[in-house]
Backbone bond lengths (Angstrom), bond angles and torsions (degrees), N, CA, C in turn:
res aa  C-N    CA-C-N  psi(-1)  N-CA   C-N-CA  omega(-1)  CA-C   N-CA-C  phi
1 M - - - 1.473 - - 1.529 109.63 -
2 Q 1.329 116.44 130.93 1.450 121.29 -178.45 1.518 111.24 -72.51
3 S 1.336 115.93 136.55 1.461 120.10 179.39 1.519 109.73 -70.88
4 P 1.341 117.52 149.00 1.465 119.71 174.91 1.523 110.19 -65.89
5 S 1.313 116.66 159.43 1.465 120.95 -179.51 1.524 110.17 -95.96
6 D 1.312 115.22 160.75 1.459 120.53 175.65 1.520 109.31 -70.84
7 R 1.322 116.48 128.02 1.461 120.85 179.45 1.520 109.50 -164.05
8 V 1.305 115.25 165.18 1.456 121.02 177.23 1.523 108.33 -126.61
9 L 1.328 115.73 131.24 1.459 123.30 -177.90 1.527 109.17 -113.99
10 R 1.324 115.38 145.45 1.464 120.71 176.90 1.515 108.74 -131.76
11 A 1.343 116.49 134.53 1.470 120.98 -178.44 1.520 109.32 -145.08
12 V 1.345 115.72 161.19 1.457 121.73 176.37 1.522 108.01 -135.49
13 T 1.324 115.98 141.27 1.465 118.85 177.73 1.526 109.69 -72.74
14 E 1.324 116.16 147.33 1.464 120.65 -176.13 1.521 112.65 -66.74
15 D 1.339 116.95 -24.10 1.466 118.90 178.55 1.528 112.37 -85.45
16 G 1.338 117.03 2.24 1.458 120.70 177.50 1.514 114.61 74.74
17 S 1.335 117.59 20.61 1.462 120.34 -177.84 1.529 113.24 -82.80
18 F 1.348 116.65 -41.76 1.458 120.18 -170.90 1.529 111.82 -139.93
19 R 1.315 114.38 145.10 1.460 121.66 163.56 1.528 106.36 -108.23
20 V 1.324 116.97 131.11 1.462 121.06 -175.28 1.527 109.65 -126.57
21 I 1.317 115.70 135.09 1.461 123.13 178.08 1.522 107.77 -125.62
22 S 1.312 116.63 135.79 1.467 120.67 175.67 1.519 108.78 -133.36
23 A 1.325 116.27 148.69 1.461 119.71 -177.07 1.524 111.03 -144.81
24 R 1.315 115.09 140.09 1.464 121.84 166.30 1.523 106.84 -105.88
25 T 1.335 116.53 128.22 1.466 120.81 -175.06 1.530 112.09 -130.26
26 T 1.317 117.18 20.20 1.468 121.29 -171.38 1.529 112.53 -59.25
27 E 1.330 117.37 -53.86 1.468 120.07 -177.06 1.524 110.70 -67.85
28 M 1.312 116.98 -37.18 1.458 121.62 177.20 1.523 111.01 -58.74
29 V 1.331 116.07 -45.71 1.459 120.68 -179.11 1.529 110.72 -69.45
30 R 1.314 117.32 -40.62 1.468 119.54 177.63 1.520 111.47 -57.40
31 E 1.334 115.61 -43.95 1.460 119.19 -179.27 1.519 111.29 -67.49
32 G 1.321 117.33 -42.63 1.455 119.94 177.78 1.518 112.45 -62.31
33 A 1.334 116.60 -41.85 1.464 120.72 178.64 1.525 110.87 -64.33
34 R 1.328 116.40 -39.13 1.473 120.31 179.08 1.522 111.14 -63.99
35 I 1.319 116.37 -47.07 1.463 120.82 -177.22 1.524 111.28 -61.85
36 H 1.328 116.94 -40.98 1.465 120.27 -174.32 1.529 113.31 -97.00
37 G 1.327 116.96 -0.58 1.460 120.06 175.71 1.509 114.15 65.36
38 V 1.334 117.19 31.66 1.463 119.66 178.34 1.526 109.14 -93.68
39 T 1.319 115.76 144.53 1.456 121.78 -178.19 1.528 109.65 -139.44
40 G 1.329 115.92 169.64 1.456 121.65 173.34 1.518 113.22 54.50
41 P 1.351 116.98 -139.31 1.474 120.98 -177.53 1.524 113.44 -59.31
42 E 1.323 116.44 -32.41 1.462 118.76 179.31 1.526 110.69 -68.07
43 A 1.332 117.55 -38.00 1.464 120.94 176.64 1.527 110.63 -65.84
44 R 1.338 116.55 -37.72 1.469 119.70 176.99 1.525 110.61 -61.23
45 L 1.329 116.43 -46.59 1.461 120.42 179.60 1.524 110.66 -61.66
46 F 1.314 116.88 -44.37 1.461 121.26 -179.56 1.532 110.52 -62.97
47 G 1.314 116.44 -43.18 1.461 121.04 179.40 1.517 112.20 -63.22
48 E 1.312 116.34 -42.56 1.464 119.17 -179.81 1.524 111.35 -69.54
49 L 1.330 117.27 -30.96 1.458 120.23 176.75 1.530 110.52 -69.47
50 L 1.329 117.80 -43.10 1.464 121.20 176.91 1.532 110.78 -59.89
51 T 1.328 115.79 -44.01 1.463 120.89 179.79 1.522 110.73 -64.28
52 A 1.322 116.84 -42.37 1.465 120.85 179.94 1.525 111.38 -61.93
53 A 1.328 117.21 -38.98 1.463 120.01 -179.95 1.527 110.98 -61.51
54 V 1.337 116.38 -41.28 1.466 120.57 177.19 1.527 110.16 -61.90
55 L 1.326 117.11 -46.81 1.463 121.24 -176.78 1.530 111.99 -65.69
56 I 1.325 117.30 -39.82 1.464 120.40 178.65 1.530 110.02 -65.86
57 R 1.320 117.04 -42.34 1.470 119.45 177.96 1.527 110.84 -60.50
58 E 1.333 116.32 -45.37 1.461 119.88 -178.11 1.531 111.65 -68.00
59 T 1.321 117.18 -30.26 1.468 121.00 -179.99 1.517 112.05 -76.41
60 M 1.337 115.84 -45.84 1.459 119.75 -170.31 1.524 113.84 -95.87
61 S 1.325 117.50 -40.44 1.473 119.74 -173.17 1.521 109.07 -160.10
62 P 1.338 117.60 78.36 1.470 120.89 -175.72 1.521 114.30 -54.87
63 G 1.324 117.21 -28.46 1.457 120.24 -177.22 1.509 114.46 -93.61
64 H 1.351 117.67 9.10 1.456 120.18 -177.10 1.534 110.91 -130.55
65 R 1.302 114.72 153.98 1.467 122.77 -178.34 1.527 111.26 -70.37
66 V 1.328 115.33 142.43 1.464 121.75 177.16 1.526 109.46 -132.24
67 Q 1.318 115.80 134.43 1.461 121.83 173.58 1.529 109.08 -119.37
68 V 1.339 115.28 136.03 1.459 120.98 174.70 1.520 106.78 -123.94
69 A 1.326 116.70 124.64 1.465 121.89 -177.85 1.520 109.78 -124.90
70 I 1.322 116.02 142.92 1.467 120.84 175.71 1.523 109.63 -126.47
71 G 1.330 114.81 145.37 1.452 121.37 171.77 1.517 108.98 -98.10
72 G 1.308 117.20 128.58 1.462 120.81 -178.32 1.513 112.66 -66.94
73 A 1.324 116.19 151.31 1.465 121.33 -177.80 1.525 111.80 -62.53
74 E 1.331 117.62 -33.69 1.466 121.59 178.43 1.518 111.94 -110.33
75 G 1.329 116.87 14.22 1.458 120.92 -177.72 1.520 110.79 115.57
76 G 1.310 114.61 176.09 1.449 119.51 -176.27 1.522 111.18 77.29
77 S 1.318 115.91 174.63 1.464 119.80 -178.35 1.521 110.33 -158.28
78 M 1.323 114.97 164.58 1.459 123.21 172.78 1.519 108.35 -135.59
79 V 1.325 115.19 148.38 1.456 121.43 176.31 1.520 108.69 -134.06
80 A 1.318 116.99 136.44 1.459 123.09 171.00 1.519 107.28 -118.99
81 D 1.324 116.60 134.88 1.464 122.76 -171.05 1.522 107.76 -132.23
82 S 1.338 117.24 108.69 1.463 122.38 -175.23 1.520 111.04 -109.33
83 H 1.332 116.22 129.10 1.457 122.85 -176.36 1.524 110.76 -113.41
84 P 1.325 117.72 147.83 1.470 119.92 177.59 1.519 113.12 -74.65
85 D 1.335 117.73 -23.49 1.458 121.10 -176.21 1.529 111.08 -77.88
86 D 1.332 115.80 120.38 1.469 122.55 174.65 1.524 113.68 60.17
87 G 1.323 118.46 18.53 1.454 120.99 178.28 1.516 114.30 65.74
88 L 1.324 117.43 25.40 1.464 121.08 -176.69 1.523 110.94 -75.36
89 T 1.321 115.46 128.86 1.461 121.93 170.51 1.518 107.56 -133.27
90 R 1.312 116.45 138.98 1.462 121.60 -178.88 1.518 108.66 -140.17
91 G 1.310 116.68 170.80 1.455 119.40 -179.39 1.509 110.84 -156.99
92 L 1.321 115.19 170.38 1.462 119.67 173.98 1.521 109.27 -143.47
93 V 1.316 114.46 153.10 1.461 122.61 179.98 1.520 107.56 -126.65
94 S 1.328 116.63 124.27 1.462 121.89 -179.93 1.517 108.75 -124.35
95 R 1.320 116.46 114.98 1.468 120.33 -176.94 1.520 112.83 -99.01
96 G 1.303 117.87 -32.50 1.452 119.56 -172.99 1.521 110.67 77.61
97 A 1.318 115.38 177.07 1.466 119.98 -173.13 1.523 113.32 -73.27
98 Q 1.327 118.50 -30.12 1.456 121.67 -171.02 1.531 114.31 -102.65
99 V 1.322 118.15 1.79 1.466 121.34 -174.21 1.526 110.09 -109.35
100 E 1.335 115.84 120.63 1.466 119.88 179.89 1.515 111.32 -73.77
101 R 1.340 116.36 -42.64 1.466 120.50 175.63 1.518 109.01 -153.28
102 V 1.320 116.17 152.67 1.464 121.72 178.21 1.527 108.26 -79.92
103 R 1.323 115.53 129.22 1.465 121.03 -178.60 1.523 109.04 -131.03
104 L 1.326 115.58 138.94 1.466 121.11 178.72 1.524 109.13 -88.25
105 G 1.332 116.77 128.28 1.453 122.04 176.02 1.511 110.96 -120.94
106 P 1.354 117.87 167.80 1.469 120.96 -177.76 1.520 113.96 -55.87
107 S 1.341 117.25 -32.92 1.469 120.00 -177.94 1.522 112.74 -95.59
108 S 1.329 117.09 2.21 1.463 119.28 176.32 1.523 109.91 -60.94
109 L 1.312 115.90 143.82 1.462 120.52 178.73 1.521 110.16 -95.06
110 V 1.326 115.12 138.46 1.457 122.32 177.63 1.523 107.29 -117.99
111 K 1.319 115.70 123.87 1.465 121.76 -178.17 1.519 109.54 -113.34
112 V 1.319 116.62 130.02 1.463 122.62 177.64 1.522 108.18 -116.85
113 V 1.331 115.66 126.26 1.461 121.44 179.70 1.529 108.07 -122.45
114 R 1.328 115.29 121.98 1.466 120.62 176.07 1.527 109.31 -110.96
115 T 1.326 115.74 130.84 1.458 121.33 179.07 1.523 108.79 -92.70
116 L 1.326 115.91 110.58 1.462 121.51 -177.48 1.529 110.16 -114.31
117 A 1.311 116.38 169.05 1.457 120.71 -178.45 1.528 111.45 -59.96
118 R 1.315 116.94 -32.15 1.466 120.84 -177.30 1.531 112.64 -90.98
119 G 1.319 117.44 0.94 1.463 120.84 178.99 1.510 111.82 130.29
120 L 1.330 116.15 -167.66 1.459 121.89 -178.19 1.519 110.95 -85.20
121 H 1.341 115.28 139.20 1.460 121.88 174.13 1.526 106.68 -116.21
122 Q 1.342 117.21 116.63 1.460 121.80 -173.18 1.527 110.81 -119.48
123 S 1.328 115.15 141.19 1.461 121.50 177.61 1.529 108.63 -140.42
124 V 1.324 115.68 146.92 1.467 121.04 178.28 1.525 108.42 -131.77
125 V 1.340 116.32 130.85 1.463 121.79 176.61 1.525 108.53 -134.50
126 E 1.321 115.75 159.12 1.464 120.10 172.04 1.522 109.48 -79.80
127 A 1.334 116.04 145.32 1.462 120.15 -175.85 1.524 112.36 -64.66
128 G 1.334 117.32 -35.85 1.464 119.60 -175.20 1.521 110.96 73.47
129 S 1.320 116.02 -164.44 1.471 120.65 -172.70 1.519 114.09 -105.87
130 D 1.351 117.67 7.27 1.462 120.73 -176.45 1.513 112.97 -110.29
131 G 1.324 116.73 27.92 1.443 121.14 173.02 1.518 113.63 67.38
132 V 1.336 114.58 -161.69 1.463 120.38 -178.01 1.526 111.01 -62.60
133 S 1.329 117.66 -41.05 1.465 120.78 -179.49 1.522 111.20 -58.42
134 G 1.324 116.71 -49.26 1.460 121.26 -179.35 1.516 112.15 -63.86
135 A 1.341 116.68 -40.05 1.461 120.26 179.80 1.515 111.24 -63.20
136 M 1.332 116.13 -40.20 1.474 119.46 -179.25 1.529 111.62 -70.74
137 M 1.319 117.44 -34.94 1.469 119.22 175.64 1.526 110.61 -66.90
138 S 1.329 116.63 -38.47 1.468 120.04 176.90 1.517 110.63 -62.49
139 Y 1.321 116.48 -42.27 1.464 120.51 177.86 1.526 110.90 -60.70
140 L 1.325 117.13 -48.76 1.466 120.22 -178.06 1.524 111.56 -59.78
141 Q 1.323 116.66 -42.35 1.459 120.63 -177.14 1.530 111.58 -73.62
142 A 1.340 116.33 -48.45 1.461 119.92 -173.02 1.521 112.89 -77.55
143 S 1.307 117.49 -38.78 1.461 120.42 -172.95 1.517 114.01 -98.23
144 E 1.323 117.13 -29.41 1.468 119.93 -175.61 1.523 112.84 -116.00
145 Q 1.349 117.59 -2.75 1.469 122.58 -177.73 1.526 111.51 52.97
146 V 1.335 114.97 40.94 1.463 122.23 177.40 1.523 108.24 -109.65
147 T 1.336 116.34 121.98 1.459 121.16 177.74 1.521 108.35 -89.97
148 A 1.311 115.92 114.19 1.461 119.61 -174.90 1.517 110.04 -155.60
149 T 1.327 114.74 154.42 1.459 122.17 169.32 1.520 107.29 -106.29
150 L 1.317 115.83 129.10 1.461 121.76 -179.07 1.514 109.08 -127.01
151 G 1.316 116.12 135.28 1.457 120.84 177.37 1.516 110.67 -135.90
152 V 1.335 116.48 133.56 1.463 121.26 174.61 1.525 108.24 -130.16
153 A 1.319 116.16 148.92 1.463 120.25 179.33 1.516 109.21 -151.35
154 T 1.315 115.57 125.68 1.458 122.22 168.36 1.525 105.95 -118.39
155 V 1.320 116.17 115.04 1.455 121.71 -174.39 1.520 108.94 -100.07
156 M 1.339 115.32 130.00 1.456 121.73 -177.88 1.530 110.18 -111.16
157 D 1.318 115.33 149.49 1.463 122.92 167.43 1.513 105.61 -122.34
158 G 1.334 115.74 92.51 1.456 119.52 -170.72 1.514 109.14 69.20
159 D 1.324 116.41 -117.37 1.456 120.96 179.21 1.532 112.23 -103.49
160 R 1.326 117.61 8.23 1.467 121.89 -178.46 1.526 110.21 -100.28
161 V 1.332 115.74 132.31 1.458 120.97 174.78 1.526 108.06 -77.73
162 V 1.332 116.20 113.22 1.469 121.03 -179.37 1.522 110.73 -80.33
163 A 1.318 116.80 -49.99 1.465 121.48 -177.76 1.524 108.48 -162.27
164 S 1.336 114.96 153.46 1.462 119.73 -179.57 1.521 109.46 -151.11
165 G 1.320 115.67 138.13 1.460 119.91 178.98 1.513 110.91 -174.58
166 G 1.324 115.12 -175.80 1.452 118.70 179.77 1.518 112.11 -176.44
167 Y 1.322 115.22 176.77 1.468 120.62 -177.04 1.523 110.30 -152.40
168 V 1.320 114.69 161.12 1.461 123.46 168.95 1.518 107.48 -133.19
169 V 1.320 116.73 132.23 1.468 122.00 169.29 1.522 106.12 -117.42
170 Q 1.325 115.81 111.65 1.461 121.61 -177.83 1.516 110.28 -101.76
171 L 1.312 114.93 129.06 1.463 121.48 177.55 1.523 109.17 -79.66
172 L 1.339 116.68 124.25 1.457 121.55 -179.45 1.529 110.75 -99.04
173 P 1.332 117.36 158.33 1.479 120.62 -174.82 1.523 114.26 -58.78
174 E 1.341 118.56 -27.26 1.465 121.47 -176.23 1.526 113.10 -79.79
175 C 1.321 117.53 -4.43 1.467 120.49 -173.97 1.538 111.78 -63.76
176 Q 1.336 115.41 132.70 1.452 122.05 177.70 1.535 110.44 -101.97
177 Q 1.323 116.78 171.26 1.458 121.98 -173.89 1.528 112.38 -61.55
178 G 1.338 117.31 -40.38 1.463 119.74 -177.25 1.513 113.09 -61.40
179 P 1.333 119.34 -57.02 1.468 120.32 177.59 1.524 112.87 -58.84
180 L 1.323 116.79 -35.27 1.461 119.72 179.93 1.521 111.08 -63.64
181 M 1.330 117.75 -41.41 1.462 121.22 179.23 1.525 110.46 -64.41
182 V 1.326 116.84 -41.42 1.471 120.59 178.94 1.521 110.76 -62.92
183 M 1.333 116.91 -46.90 1.459 120.02 -177.85 1.522 111.49 -68.71
184 T 1.318 117.50 -37.19 1.466 120.29 178.28 1.518 110.87 -60.54
185 E 1.336 116.39 -43.71 1.467 120.25 178.23 1.530 110.66 -65.68
186 R 1.317 116.50 -39.14 1.467 119.61 -179.22 1.521 111.43 -66.24
187 L 1.322 116.81 -41.90 1.463 119.95 -177.90 1.518 112.44 -66.06
188 A 1.340 116.44 -22.55 1.463 119.34 175.74 1.520 110.88 -61.24
189 D 1.327 117.17 -29.52 1.463 121.12 178.33 1.521 112.06 -74.12
190 F 1.330 116.36 -13.68 1.466 120.51 -178.83 1.524 111.54 -108.30
191 A 1.328 116.06 18.33 1.463 119.38 179.45 1.518 110.80 -56.69
192 S 1.334 116.21 -37.55 1.457 121.58 171.10 1.519 107.39 -116.62
193 L 1.322 115.93 116.15 1.457 121.16 -174.67 1.532 112.22 -86.85
194 D 1.314 116.98 -12.70 1.472 120.88 -173.57 1.527 112.60 -54.31
195 D 1.336 116.68 -50.38 1.464 120.04 -176.43 1.516 111.80 -60.14
196 F 1.325 116.51 -40.28 1.466 119.64 -177.52 1.521 111.10 -66.07
197 V 1.348 118.11 -46.78 1.464 119.21 -175.75 1.531 111.17 -66.48
198 V 1.324 117.26 -30.97 1.464 119.54 177.04 1.524 110.15 -72.75
199 R 1.327 116.62 -45.61 1.467 121.47 -176.69 1.526 112.21 -64.11
200 H 1.346 116.31 -35.86 1.464 120.82 -174.82 1.528 112.37 -110.22
201 D 1.318 117.64 15.24 1.463 121.72 -178.25 1.524 110.71 53.41
202 A 1.318 115.39 33.47 1.468 123.38 177.14 1.522 113.23 57.75
203 D 1.332 117.71 23.14 1.464 121.47 -177.16 1.526 111.07 -58.77
204 A 1.338 116.19 122.46 1.469 120.83 -176.54 1.527 111.81 -64.14
205 G 1.338 116.91 -36.22 1.457 120.12 179.37 1.510 112.62 -66.36
206 S 1.334 116.12 -41.52 1.465 119.95 178.32 1.519 111.02 -64.64
207 L 1.338 116.63 -40.99 1.459 120.67 179.59 1.523 110.86 -64.91
208 L 1.319 116.82 -44.22 1.462 120.24 177.93 1.520 111.16 -61.96
209 G 1.353 116.26 -42.31 1.461 120.52 -179.81 1.514 112.92 -63.38
210 E 1.332 116.54 -39.59 1.468 120.14 179.05 1.526 110.93 -67.50
211 L 1.313 116.59 -42.85 1.462 120.06 -178.45 1.526 111.83 -66.13
212 L 1.328 116.41 -34.42 1.468 120.32 -175.07 1.522 112.87 -106.63
213 F 1.319 117.58 16.32 1.465 120.26 179.58 1.534 109.80 -57.09
214 G 1.328 116.03 126.73 1.463 120.74 179.28 1.513 114.54 87.53
215 F 1.330 117.57 -9.15 1.463 121.85 177.62 1.533 108.78 -101.11
216 H 1.309 117.29 125.54 1.455 119.55 170.80 1.523 107.79 -67.98
217 H 1.321 115.51 129.89 1.455 118.00 -175.51 1.520 111.46 -147.76
218 E 1.305 115.21 163.27 1.465 122.75 177.75 1.527 108.44 -118.83
219 R 1.325 115.48 129.35 1.459 119.58 176.42 1.525 108.56 -81.32
220 L 1.314 116.28 125.03 1.464 121.47 -174.53 1.520 113.04 -94.36
221 S 1.317 117.51 -32.66 1.460 119.31 -178.02 1.518 110.30 -158.19
222 D 1.318 114.72 157.58 1.464 123.54 179.06 1.518 106.00 -148.27
223 E 1.343 116.62 103.51 1.457 120.76 -172.78 1.524 110.93 -123.25
224 P 1.338 117.44 140.76 1.467 120.66 176.81 1.524 111.12 -72.01
225 L 1.320 115.84 156.24 1.458 122.48 176.11 1.523 109.03 -127.11
226 V 1.322 115.70 145.13 1.460 119.84 178.74 1.527 108.43 -154.52
227 Y 1.349 115.16 146.98 1.457 118.22 171.06 1.523 106.58 -79.04
228 G 1.311 116.45 115.18 1.459 120.78 -177.15 1.509 110.41 -152.19
229 C 1.322 115.71 168.81 1.459 120.42 -173.84 1.516 110.61 -127.99
230 I 1.318 115.59 155.45 1.462 121.41 178.44 1.523 111.14 -103.39
231 C 1.332 117.57 7.74 1.459 118.89 178.46 1.532 109.23 -67.21
232 S 1.322 116.40 155.44 1.458 121.57 -177.55 1.518 108.74 -159.25
233 A 1.334 115.69 169.84 1.459 120.26 177.70 1.526 110.44 -61.71
234 E 1.331 116.16 -37.53 1.467 119.97 179.79 1.522 111.39 -65.17
235 R 1.349 116.33 -42.09 1.465 119.37 179.22 1.535 110.75 -67.82
236 A 1.331 116.72 -37.46 1.461 120.25 177.59 1.527 110.54 -63.26
237 L 1.332 116.21 -41.97 1.463 120.34 178.08 1.527 110.31 -63.73
238 G 1.338 116.32 -38.31 1.455 119.99 177.29 1.520 112.17 -62.94
239 A 1.336 116.40 -39.01 1.467 120.29 178.39 1.525 111.01 -66.48
240 I 1.336 116.85 -41.97 1.455 121.26 179.18 1.531 110.88 -63.43
241 S 1.328 116.03 -33.68 1.463 120.29 -177.02 1.525 113.04 -65.12
242 T 1.337 117.07 -15.51 1.468 119.98 179.23 1.521 112.28 -81.05
243 L 1.341 117.09 -8.30 1.461 120.01 176.59 1.517 110.21 -69.38
244 G 1.302 115.82 159.19 1.453 120.53 178.98 1.518 112.05 -70.05
245 A 1.335 116.07 157.15 1.471 121.22 -178.96 1.525 111.28 -60.54
246 E 1.325 116.93 -34.15 1.467 120.04 -178.96 1.520 111.35 -65.51
247 E 1.342 116.57 -44.56 1.459 119.79 178.78 1.521 111.43 -63.87
248 L 1.313 116.61 -40.72 1.464 120.49 179.16 1.520 110.64 -65.80
249 H 1.329 116.57 -40.62 1.464 120.56 -179.43 1.530 110.81 -64.34
250 E 1.335 116.74 -40.89 1.467 120.34 179.40 1.521 111.08 -61.44
251 A 1.332 116.96 -44.55 1.462 120.49 -179.83 1.524 110.94 -65.41
252 A 1.338 116.46 -42.91 1.467 119.77 -178.89 1.522 111.05 -66.09
253 S 1.331 117.51 -40.13 1.465 121.53 -179.68 1.512 111.66 -65.91
254 A 1.325 116.13 -35.79 1.466 120.46 179.91 1.521 112.49 -80.29
255 G 1.329 116.86 -7.95 1.462 119.93 -178.33 1.516 112.71 68.60
256 E 1.327 115.46 28.40 1.465 120.40 -176.58 1.531 110.93 -104.79
257 A 1.324 114.63 143.75 1.461 120.33 173.46 1.529 109.55 -77.96
258 L 1.311 116.32 147.45 1.457 121.25 171.99 1.519 107.98 -98.28
259 E 1.340 116.33 136.36 1.467 120.59 -176.10 1.520 110.52 -121.61
260 L 1.309 114.88 144.87 1.460 120.35 171.76 1.523 108.88 -146.05
261 T 1.330 114.62 149.63 1.465 121.36 -176.79 1.519 109.72 -112.45
262 C 1.325 116.36 131.47 1.470 120.86 177.24 1.523 108.82 -68.63
263 E 1.324 116.38 128.15 1.463 120.81 -179.34 1.523 112.83 -69.36
264 Y 1.330 117.19 -21.77 1.462 120.94 -176.21 1.527 113.31 -86.28
265 C 1.338 116.89 -37.72 1.472 118.99 -175.10 1.521 113.50 -123.87
266 N 1.341 117.33 -2.33 1.466 123.44 178.68 1.528 113.68 65.81
267 H 1.329 117.58 16.80 1.466 119.39 175.94 1.519 109.67 -73.14
268 L 1.339 116.04 134.05 1.462 121.66 179.27 1.530 109.64 -92.47
269 W 1.326 115.39 120.92 1.459 120.98 177.46 1.519 109.14 -104.85
270 S 1.331 115.99 133.79 1.464 121.64 -178.95 1.531 109.08 -119.96
271 I 1.322 116.17 124.01 1.464 122.09 -179.53 1.527 107.81 -102.54
272 P 1.333 118.25 112.36 1.468 121.06 -175.11 1.526 111.96 -70.89
273 P 1.355 117.07 160.45 1.472 121.37 -176.67 1.526 113.82 -55.97
274 E 1.350 118.01 -37.20 1.458 119.26 -177.51 1.531 111.78 -64.08
275 Q 1.349 117.27 -34.15 1.459 119.70 176.81 1.522 111.28 -73.59
276 I 1.337 116.01 -32.44 1.465 119.92 176.85 1.528 109.64 -65.19
277 R 1.345 116.78 -40.54 1.465 120.02 178.40 1.524 111.15 -63.40
278 T 1.335 116.06 -36.08 1.465 119.74 176.88 1.523 110.63 -63.10
279 L 1.333 115.98 -40.04 1.470 119.65 177.89 1.523 111.47 -62.43
280 L 1.337 115.85 -36.16 1.461 119.39 -178.00 1.521 111.98 -64.10
281 T 1.303 117.26 -25.84 1.467 119.99 -179.37 1.527 112.34 -70.66
282 V 1.323 116.76 -19.34 1.470 119.76 179.84 1.519 112.08 -105.69
283 H 1.345 117.45 -2.69 1.472 120.49 177.72 1.518 110.14 -82.37
């Protein structure tokens, strides 16, 4: 049997009670964990952060970029960066010299940055004691005045990512007491998402169907997800151009290429001497 693909689904109930988003992020998280060499609990945290970034983007601004960053309890940091184009999501892990692994603690700070047409919208909340899911719900309520239940789960078997996914159920203004009672009881069954994502291979369609069972609803979107990067030769050249004229002149005179590595995907970009000389003409 073919495994389901990574994707994010968005739907709304016909009575206007709820907007629901579900996502499968298993392959995306596996690739991110491989690139950054994270394993065990650190890979789980990284996977749940990547998943949360997708869900926040789909909830608040599907057509705009969203970044979610956390500061580790003992130092270090993680960033998840979700883009609307082609379902690209990427991340980075920074441990520093003294940090063995990045760990989320109750006092860890979580920063959410949304790129909007009018500029950046930034919010900072404390992680609290309910992990990535709890931190994201706190952000939605405190910073965006959005009442929603959000759950993310990346399940590990040792150092292997077994399954990863998540959901958002947003309460809409038209919601009446009856539908609210039904959904509240249903969400109690999803207090721990781990069992579901393992049992159903984190299939986004199955998760959406379970959450909306018995509710007439309309599916609004179905988009693929992939761990991918927006780095390019042009962006690498732009980064090199910020160096001083003296550094550029030294490299060009020595006939040496300048190299830089993307922190998100570890791709090595090499800028040859002839391009460096071209940069010198505009310095």
